[in-house]
N, C-alpha and C positions, 0 to 999 in steps of 0.2 A: 174238233172240239175248238171253241175260240177261245182266247188267251182269259177272258173271265172264269170260264168255267175251270181252265186249270189252273189259274192264281187260287180259285175259290177251295180247289178240292188241296192244292197244297196247302192251306190255311187251314181249312182242317183237318187236314193229315197233321200239321204240329201243332193244333189246340188241342187234338186227344193226344198226342204224344206229351205234350207239357201237364196235361191233367193225371195221365200215368204217372209221370215224376212225380207231382204232385202228392198224390196219392202213396206213392214209396216214400215218399220224403214222411208224409205223415206218420206212416207207420215205423219208421228209425226217430220219432219223435224228434226231428230238428223244426225249429220254428218259422225257416223259410218256406215252409211246403204254403200256407196262406196266399204268399205272395203268386208261388206257381200255379198255383189252383185258379188264382185268379186271372193272371195273364192267359193259363190254357182256355179258361172258358172265353175270353174276350176274343182271343185270337180265333177259336173254334167259330163264332157266333160271325164275325168278321169272313172268316173261311165262308161259312154257309150263307150269309146272304150273298158274298160275291156268285157262288155258284147258280141260287136263284136269279141273280141278276141276267147272270149269261145265258140263262137258260131260256129266260121272258125274252131278250134281245134275241136272240137265235129263231124264237117264235115269231118276233115282231118282224125281224128282216122277211122272214117267209112269206109273209102275211102282204108286204108291201110288196116283193116281186110279183106275187101272185097277181094283186090287184093293180100294177103296172101292165104284166102280160093279158090280163083279160081287157086295158084300156087298150090298148095297141092292136088286140085282136077286132075290136067292136070296129074303130078308124079305118082298119084296112078293108 
């Protein structure tokens, strides 16, 4: 796994944890739950997008390396 996938998974996990905390606070009738849920959703979204970016980057890198390998074989 590259660093973007790792950071994305970490961010998504933290976002889920914040959302669960927000739901717990909502059951306790504490007004801070709105901010906790909002931050949790944003952090989860950023983590999810970072994970997708890392996966796309990994696939793109593989295709570039394969293309270079094919070009090198054609020239030899």
